[in-house]
Every structure is written in C-alpha cells, then in structure tokens.
PLY file of the C-alpha trace (Angstrom):
ply
format ascii 1.0
element vertex 437
property float x
property float y
property float z
element edge 436
property int vertex1
property int vertex2
end_header
-0.12 0.14 -0.05
1.60 3.35 -1.07
1.10 6.58 0.92
-1.14 9.16 -0.81
0.91 11.97 -2.30
0.09 15.26 -0.54
-2.23 17.93 -2.55
-0.24 20.07 -5.50
3.20 17.88 -4.71
2.31 15.57 -7.97
4.78 16.25 -11.17
1.68 16.99 -12.94
0.87 19.96 -10.75
3.83 21.50 -11.74
3.69 21.18 -15.29
-0.30 22.42 -14.33
1.30 25.15 -12.93
3.71 25.93 -15.85
0.60 25.64 -18.21
-1.92 28.00 -16.58
0.05 30.71 -14.91
1.46 32.92 -17.98
3.25 35.16 -15.82
5.47 32.48 -13.92
6.26 30.43 -16.95
8.15 33.65 -18.21
9.56 34.36 -14.86
10.88 30.83 -15.11
12.03 30.59 -18.72
13.96 33.63 -17.79
15.57 31.84 -14.68
16.41 28.48 -17.00
18.07 30.36 -19.09
19.76 32.89 -17.27
21.43 29.98 -14.43
22.76 28.26 -17.64
24.99 31.24 -18.49
25.86 31.37 -14.40
27.32 28.22 -13.95
29.24 28.36 -17.07
30.61 32.20 -15.38
31.74 30.67 -12.25
33.28 27.37 -13.80
35.16 29.59 -16.51
36.22 32.05 -13.87
37.65 29.79 -11.31
39.30 27.56 -13.63
41.11 30.76 -15.32
42.00 31.93 -12.20
43.35 28.70 -11.05
45.55 28.12 -14.46
46.65 32.19 -14.17
47.84 31.85 -10.29
48.10 28.61 -9.22
47.06 29.32 -5.87
43.97 28.09 -3.75
43.80 31.43 -2.30
43.81 32.95 -5.32
40.23 31.09 -6.28
39.04 31.54 -2.71
39.55 35.53 -3.25
37.32 34.68 -6.29
34.34 33.53 -4.11
34.89 35.76 -1.52
34.17 38.61 -3.92
31.37 36.56 -5.54
29.84 36.64 -1.84
30.89 40.16 -0.14
29.58 42.33 -3.24
25.81 41.46 -2.74
25.98 41.90 1.16
27.59 45.44 0.48
24.76 46.19 -1.46
21.88 44.40 0.34
20.23 47.24 2.39
19.74 49.27 -0.89
18.84 45.80 -2.84
16.02 45.14 -0.26
15.04 48.56 0.07
14.32 48.59 -3.65
12.34 45.41 -4.05
9.77 47.15 -1.48
10.06 50.19 -2.72
10.51 50.30 -7.05
8.29 48.03 -9.43
9.79 44.46 -8.87
9.77 43.37 -12.60
11.48 46.36 -14.21
14.47 45.99 -11.34
14.97 41.95 -12.63
14.91 43.62 -16.57
17.49 46.44 -15.52
19.99 43.93 -13.45
19.93 41.31 -16.49
20.77 44.16 -18.90
23.41 45.23 -16.45
25.02 41.85 -16.16
25.31 41.14 -20.09
27.27 44.00 -20.61
29.43 43.61 -17.55
30.38 40.12 -18.32
31.29 40.83 -21.80
34.77 42.56 -19.69
35.77 39.24 -18.46
37.01 38.35 -22.34
40.03 41.42 -21.68
41.25 38.71 -18.44
44.35 37.17 -20.32
47.60 37.50 -18.18
47.95 36.76 -14.33
48.35 40.79 -13.83
44.77 41.37 -15.33
43.11 38.74 -12.32
42.57 42.25 -10.81
40.25 43.03 -13.55
38.34 39.93 -13.21
37.96 40.35 -9.38
36.37 43.75 -10.31
34.11 42.75 -12.80
32.90 39.92 -11.04
32.02 42.53 -8.10
29.99 44.42 -10.28
28.14 41.73 -11.24
27.59 39.98 -8.05
26.26 43.72 -6.71
24.10 43.79 -9.28
22.71 40.12 -8.86
22.54 41.55 -5.17
19.38 43.34 -6.31
17.99 40.58 -8.50
17.54 37.76 -6.45
15.80 39.33 -3.24
13.18 40.82 -6.07
13.03 37.80 -7.60
11.82 35.52 -4.13
9.71 38.74 -3.74
7.82 38.87 -6.87
6.96 35.37 -6.47
3.78 35.49 -4.36
2.78 38.56 -6.59
2.09 36.59 -9.48
1.07 33.01 -8.19
-1.80 32.30 -6.12
-1.49 30.98 -2.32
-2.51 27.28 -3.63
0.33 27.77 -6.46
3.15 28.82 -3.96
4.47 25.48 -2.78
4.73 24.25 -6.04
6.40 27.49 -7.68
8.94 27.82 -5.03
9.74 23.85 -5.49
10.43 24.47 -8.77
12.50 27.08 -8.68
14.45 25.80 -6.21
15.00 22.43 -8.14
15.53 24.87 -11.42
18.43 26.08 -9.86
19.66 22.84 -9.17
18.62 21.30 -12.44
20.59 24.14 -14.39
23.51 23.65 -11.79
23.77 20.15 -13.06
23.58 21.13 -17.04
25.26 24.30 -16.77
28.35 22.99 -15.21
28.46 19.99 -16.85
28.45 22.00 -20.21
30.40 24.84 -18.91
33.13 22.30 -17.24
32.88 20.58 -20.74
33.30 23.76 -22.73
36.10 25.38 -20.60
37.69 21.80 -20.31
37.67 21.75 -24.32
37.98 25.42 -25.54
38.97 27.40 -22.32
37.15 30.12 -20.31
36.50 32.65 -22.91
33.36 30.69 -24.75
31.49 30.48 -21.40
31.76 34.38 -20.87
29.78 35.07 -23.92
27.82 32.40 -23.50
26.95 34.26 -20.27
26.05 37.66 -21.48
23.21 36.39 -24.11
21.71 34.60 -21.56
21.28 37.60 -19.23
19.74 39.05 -22.45
17.10 36.31 -22.88
16.49 36.42 -19.78
15.42 40.31 -19.83
13.44 39.20 -22.40
11.32 36.70 -20.73
10.64 38.77 -17.81
9.53 41.60 -20.05
6.70 39.42 -20.64
5.07 39.05 -17.30
1.97 41.04 -16.88
3.20 42.08 -12.98
1.08 44.37 -10.99
2.95 46.24 -7.68
0.33 45.61 -4.62
2.38 47.26 -2.31
5.40 49.60 -2.12
7.06 51.98 0.51
6.79 55.36 0.30
9.39 56.43 -2.33
8.75 60.32 -2.16
12.06 60.85 -0.05
14.86 59.05 -2.26
17.99 59.76 0.33
20.19 57.43 0.84
19.35 58.13 5.00
15.60 57.26 3.93
16.47 53.67 2.55
18.50 53.18 5.41
15.92 53.98 7.94
13.64 51.47 5.74
15.97 48.90 5.82
16.58 49.15 9.55
12.70 48.81 9.80
12.83 45.60 8.03
15.88 44.22 10.11
13.38 45.60 13.16
10.95 42.83 12.06
13.22 40.06 11.80
14.68 41.25 15.73
10.92 41.08 16.70
10.17 37.71 14.96
12.33 34.91 16.17
11.05 32.20 14.54
11.54 34.07 11.33
15.29 35.21 12.21
16.01 31.21 12.62
14.59 30.42 9.26
16.42 33.05 7.38
19.71 32.00 8.89
19.81 28.40 7.50
21.39 29.02 4.44
23.86 30.87 5.93
24.69 28.48 8.25
25.26 25.74 5.33
27.10 28.36 3.48
29.82 28.87 6.44
30.23 25.31 7.19
30.28 23.48 3.91
29.51 25.29 0.62
31.57 28.08 0.92
34.96 26.12 1.44
34.02 23.30 -0.35
33.75 25.67 -3.79
37.24 26.08 -3.01
38.34 22.40 -1.86
36.67 21.47 -4.93
39.13 23.23 -7.80
41.75 21.57 -5.86
40.28 18.39 -5.88
39.81 18.91 -9.88
42.90 20.56 -10.85
44.96 18.47 -8.78
43.65 14.89 -7.46
41.22 13.58 -10.16
42.21 15.78 -13.27
39.89 15.64 -16.26
40.30 17.82 -19.16
42.00 21.11 -19.31
43.02 22.54 -16.12
40.72 19.98 -14.49
37.44 21.90 -16.02
36.03 18.35 -17.08
36.48 17.60 -13.75
35.15 20.81 -11.83
31.82 20.38 -14.14
31.57 16.96 -13.22
31.31 17.93 -9.53
28.94 20.81 -10.00
26.63 18.45 -12.07
26.17 15.81 -9.35
26.08 18.92 -6.82
22.81 20.10 -8.80
21.55 17.06 -9.32
21.48 16.48 -5.55
19.93 19.64 -4.96
17.46 19.82 -7.72
15.97 15.69 -6.42
15.80 16.80 -2.97
12.87 19.39 -2.94
10.88 17.66 -5.38
11.32 14.13 -2.99
11.26 16.04 0.16
7.79 17.92 -0.62
6.18 15.06 -1.95
6.50 13.92 1.55
6.21 16.76 3.66
3.67 18.59 1.08
3.32 22.36 2.53
2.67 22.05 5.80
4.64 23.87 8.59
6.10 21.25 11.12
6.84 18.75 8.37
8.74 21.38 6.62
10.70 22.13 10.01
11.30 18.53 10.66
13.13 18.09 6.68
15.44 21.19 7.47
16.64 19.41 10.72
17.01 16.05 8.68
18.88 18.14 5.81
21.69 18.87 8.00
22.18 14.92 8.99
22.29 14.25 5.66
24.92 16.92 4.40
27.14 15.32 7.02
26.60 12.07 5.56
27.33 13.07 2.25
30.96 14.62 3.63
31.74 11.57 5.30
31.09 9.76 1.79
33.57 12.50 0.25
36.45 12.67 2.70
38.07 9.40 2.54
38.81 10.57 -1.13
39.31 6.78 -2.06
38.12 7.29 -5.43
36.55 10.47 -7.96
33.01 8.27 -7.88
32.74 7.98 -4.61
33.87 11.82 -4.15
30.69 12.24 -6.39
28.48 10.27 -4.73
28.89 11.87 -1.51
28.54 15.13 -3.58
25.19 14.15 -4.74
23.90 13.45 -0.97
25.20 16.40 0.44
23.25 18.44 -2.39
20.24 16.15 -1.47
20.48 17.74 1.95
21.35 21.07 1.18
18.52 21.39 -1.28
16.06 20.27 1.05
17.24 22.87 3.68
17.34 25.84 1.08
13.99 24.83 -0.55
11.91 24.84 3.08
13.48 27.53 4.33
12.47 29.72 1.46
9.16 28.19 1.74
8.53 29.15 4.97
9.44 32.73 4.81
7.33 32.88 1.71
4.13 31.27 3.87
5.08 33.64 7.00
6.02 36.82 5.71
3.70 39.96 4.71
4.50 41.73 1.31
5.57 45.22 3.40
8.73 43.46 4.30
9.22 40.64 2.03
12.19 42.23 -0.24
14.15 43.29 2.84
13.87 40.04 4.67
14.94 38.16 1.69
17.84 40.58 1.07
19.22 40.21 4.43
18.89 36.80 4.43
20.91 37.01 0.91
23.38 39.23 2.69
23.94 36.75 5.42
24.04 34.11 2.77
26.51 35.85 0.94
28.85 37.01 3.60
29.40 33.47 5.27
29.64 31.93 1.88
32.93 34.32 1.61
33.94 33.38 5.21
33.81 29.92 4.48
35.65 30.19 1.10
38.32 32.48 3.02
38.43 29.63 5.57
38.66 27.09 2.91
41.64 28.94 0.87
43.39 29.47 4.42
43.41 25.44 5.00
44.81 24.69 1.83
47.74 27.39 1.81
48.44 27.38 5.13
47.04 25.13 7.57
48.91 21.85 8.39
45.67 19.39 7.31
45.28 17.39 3.93
42.55 17.82 1.70
40.87 14.70 3.60
40.70 16.61 7.03
39.20 19.44 5.59
36.38 17.32 4.59
35.92 15.53 7.64
36.09 18.74 9.49
32.96 20.50 7.69
31.29 17.34 7.62
31.36 17.55 11.25
30.68 20.92 11.82
27.22 20.78 9.66
25.83 19.13 12.50
26.16 22.28 14.65
23.39 24.19 13.25
21.40 21.49 12.47
21.27 20.31 16.55
20.29 24.08 17.36
17.28 24.07 14.90
16.18 20.61 15.88
16.32 21.78 19.88
14.21 24.79 18.36
11.70 22.95 16.58
11.28 20.79 19.97
10.95 23.52 22.04
10.46 27.13 20.53
7.54 28.98 19.42
6.90 29.09 15.95
5.74 31.94 14.68
1.79 32.31 13.55
1.13 32.65 9.57
1.56 36.01 8.82
1.02 36.49 5.33
-0.87 39.71 4.38
-4.45 39.31 2.64
-2.40 41.06 -0.71
-0.12 37.90 -0.80
-3.06 35.36 -0.76
-5.12 36.98 -3.80
-5.61 35.23 -6.87
-3.69 36.80 -10.09
-4.62 36.68 -13.16
-3.45 33.87 -15.32
-4.51 32.45 -18.58
0 1
1 2
2 3
3 4
4 5
5 6
6 7
7 8
8 9
9 10
10 11
11 12
12 13
13 14
14 15
15 16
16 17
17 18
18 19
19 20
20 21
21 22
22 23
23 24
24 25
25 26
26 27
27 28
28 29
29 30
30 31
31 32
32 33
33 34
34 35
35 36
36 37
37 38
38 39
39 40
40 41
41 42
42 43
43 44
44 45
45 46
46 47
47 48
48 49
49 50
50 51
51 52
52 53
53 54
54 55
55 56
56 57
57 58
58 59
59 60
60 61
61 62
62 63
63 64
64 65
65 66
66 67
67 68
68 69
69 70
70 71
71 72
72 73
73 74
74 75
75 76
76 77
77 78
78 79
79 80
80 81
81 82
82 83
83 84
84 85
85 86
86 87
87 88
88 89
89 90
90 91
91 92
92 93
93 94
94 95
95 96
96 97
97 98
98 99
99 100
100 101
101 102
102 103
103 104
104 105
105 106
106 107
107 108
108 109
109 110
110 111
111 112
112 113
113 114
114 115
115 116
116 117
117 118
118 119
119 120
120 121
121 122
122 123
123 124
124 125
125 126
126 127
127 128
128 129
129 130
130 131
131 132
132 133
133 134
134 135
135 136
136 137
137 138
138 139
139 140
140 141
141 142
142 143
143 144
144 145
145 146
146 147
147 148
148 149
149 150
150 151
151 152
152 153
153 154
154 155
155 156
156 157
157 158
158 159
159 160
160 161
161 162
162 163
163 164
164 165
165 166
166 167
167 168
168 169
169 170
170 171
171 172
172 173
173 174
174 175
175 176
176 177
177 178
178 179
179 180
180 181
181 182
182 183
183 184
184 185
185 186
186 187
187 188
188 189
189 190
190 191
191 192
192 193
193 194
194 195
195 196
196 197
197 198
198 199
199 200
200 201
201 202
202 203
203 204
204 205
205 206
206 207
207 208
208 209
209 210
210 211
211 212
212 213
213 214
214 215
215 216
216 217
217 218
218 219
219 220
220 221
221 222
222 223
223 224
224 225
225 226
226 227
227 228
228 229
229 230
230 231
231 232
232 233
233 234
234 235
235 236
236 237
237 238
238 239
239 240
240 241
241 242
242 243
243 244
244 245
245 246
246 247
247 248
248 249
249 250
250 251
251 252
252 253
253 254
254 255
255 256
256 257
257 258
258 259
259 260
260 261
261 262
262 263
263 264
264 265
265 266
266 267
267 268
268 269
269 270
270 271
271 272
272 273
273 274
274 275
275 276
276 277
277 278
278 279
279 280
280 281
281 282
282 283
283 284
284 285
285 286
286 287
287 288
288 289
289 290
290 291
291 292
292 293
293 294
294 295
295 296
296 297
297 298
298 299
299 300
300 301
301 302
302 303
303 304
304 305
305 306
306 307
307 308
308 309
309 310
310 311
311 312
312 313
313 314
314 315
315 316
316 317
317 318
318 319
319 320
320 321
321 322
322 323
323 324
324 325
325 326
326 327
327 328
328 329
329 330
330 331
331 332
332 333
333 334
334 335
335 336
336 337
337 338
338 339
339 340
340 341
341 342
342 343
343 344
344 345
345 346
346 347
347 348
348 349
349 350
350 351
351 352
352 353
353 354
354 355
355 356
356 357
357 358
358 359
359 360
360 361
361 362
362 363
363 364
364 365
365 366
366 367
367 368
368 369
369 370
370 371
371 372
372 373
373 374
374 375
375 376
376 377
377 378
378 379
379 380
380 381
381 382
382 383
383 384
384 385
385 386
386 387
387 388
388 389
389 390
390 391
391 392
392 393
393 394
394 395
395 396
396 397
397 398
398 399
399 400
400 401
401 402
402 403
403 404
404 405
405 406
406 407
407 408
408 409
409 410
410 411
411 412
412 413
413 414
414 415
415 416
416 417
417 418
418 419
419 420
420 421
421 422
422 423
423 424
424 425
425 426
426 427
427 428
428 429
429 430
430 431
431 432
432 433
433 434
434 435
435 436
C-alpha cells in the first residue's frame, strides 16, 4: 500500500502551474536561461584564475568577491525590492549584467586577474538586487495554493541548471578554455530580460518613495531588520542558508577546484572534473526538494523537521567524500550533500514565503541573501586558508566540514522541539489570485 501524495506535490501539478500561469512561466523561462549562463561563468572564472595563479587562496578570493559584493549592496537592494517595481528591477539587473560579463574577455594574463575580480564584484553586486526581487515577486504572480509548487520548481530549476550548466560549462572550459563561456553568459542575461519583459506584473504594495535619499533607504532597511529581531522564528529560518554556506558550501567551492585541478584531473586544468562535481551537486539539490515536498507537502511542522534532517544528510555526504578513495565516491558524497542542502534551501525559502507580509518581503529576503553571501565568503576564506596554510590535508578539511554542519542542525532541532514558531503572517494581498491565462 502506497502513501497518498500530498495535494499539489505531484509532477502533474508542476506541469499544470507552468501551463496555466503565464506570468510564472515567463519568469521561470528567464530563470532557466540565466542560470545556464551563471554556471558557465562560475566554472570558467574559477578555472581561469586557477590556471593563471596556481593559488588556492586566489581561487578563494574569487568566491569572497562573489559573496561580499551582494552583501554590501543588500541594504539598498532590499529597500529597492519593496519600494520600486520588482519586474523593472529584474530587467535592469539582467541588462546590466549582460554588459559587465563581456569585460571578462579582457583578462588574459596573471597581472590582469584584478580586472576579473573587479568585474565579478560589479556583476554580483547587481545580482544582489536581482535575487531578493525575484524571491519577493513570486507570491505576487502565483496564488497561495500555487506558492509551494512554484517555490519547489524554482529551487529545483536552480539545481537542474547547475547540473546541466556545470556539465556543459566544464566541457566548454575543458575543451576550448574559459572565454566562450563568458560570451554565453552575456547572451543568457539578454534572453532572461526578454522573458521577464513578458510578465504582466502589477505591484500590490510599495514603500513610500517620496524621500529618495540614502538615509531614508537605510532607515527603511533598519525597519526590516527590526521586523526580524521582533520575530525570532523568522530570524532563525533566515539563518539556514548562511549556516550551510559557512560550514560546507563556501569552503567546498574552493576545495573542489583543488580536487579537480590536482587530485582527479579530467580535461584542461581539470575543467571537466570541476564540471562533473558541480553537475552531481546540482542533481542532488534538484532531486532533494521534489522528493522531500512529496512527503511533507506545504505543512509547517513537517517542513521544519525536514530542515533538521537536511543537516544530517549533508554530514553523511561529506563522510562519503572525505576519504577521497575514488572520484566516483567523491561524486556520490557530493550528490548526497547536495540532496540535503537542496531540502534545507527550499523549505527555508518556503517557510519565509508563507510567513512574511508583502510590506517587508524584499528587505527580509535581501537580509537573508546578505547573511548567506557573508557566510559563504567566510567559508571560502577558511577553505583557501586551510589549503594554503593549515597543516591539514584535503581529506581532513572535508571531515571537519562534515562535523561542523551538525552544529546548526542540532540547534534547529532544539528550536523545533522547544521553541515557539511564528503564526502565519501573510498579508491578505499576498493571498489574492493573480490573473492567469
């Protein structure tokens, strides 16, 4: 006897969402093409720096720049997502990034690596406006009953495109070098802007924009921080992505470049190896949300339990990879780790979408993204330092990462068992049925 599938969690429900909600369909298509280029860019950038500098710390520096840039713009980005038309912000960000990434073609020699860092900082600063606005716009274009499916599909799409984009990006970088990947990335941003332009978005609530000063923007951002401080449960949920980035994903981004370039080398500079590592990570993070949501549905407490379980799954994945017994076992561990990470990522986003009122959604998501990027940067620095300075081999670093990820899992488990979860706070306008065709 098989268990009944929770309502709205079947594969048919995802297809129905894409077929019948025109606005989500275009937003989703834009996400697909944009993410494809993102992974081309990331693998190409990491491979190029590794090839030009031969330094783990230099590769770590790339990930620090990628993370710190959106962190620094997060106060303004969150206010912008709540004050201005979110669709216009998304299109402007895509067009800006299309122009910036073409500058990567100028980086040819070790002494020009600073330019790659600079352009990466600009690109990711613009992304700091894009991602909070995209999360905040989702409840505005789907109905309340569609929200869980839309979030799960978006989370899995990120992962599927990581798998596909990383595999293709690694193949392109391994066969032809990094530069064709940068051109592909620029074109995908243009395609994304075109798709988002077809979204019929009608803002339902905006902050007062009569005072456009930086001081007023900061005051409004502080109001968003005050909301988090007054809602402890929401704050804890917003910390999950940062916890995963600090203890595993930030450092592993650096470590896996060394694994691909020096230990399991396939393709030019290990580009194909690196692409495979990203590909299996994407497969794991894509499958995790779909499988977990089929079990939990969109019910609050099961989602919280699933997040707690996700930390243990990530630790198991690191335990599989840490011995470095073979490339196949490292790939298997990376898949398991991605499965757990995808579950935690999707459900933490879903809980925020269900709890947050529209008036603070952009600022809370920008703060969550800021904490995630800061933690990712710290993890990348720690990973680069461990590779270059610490008296610890690659296997030891992976074992430490697997052990540390259990700490936030334990704290969250205690909160689920003994804490006081917030009641649903979704504003009435967030539950309205959007126009569909």
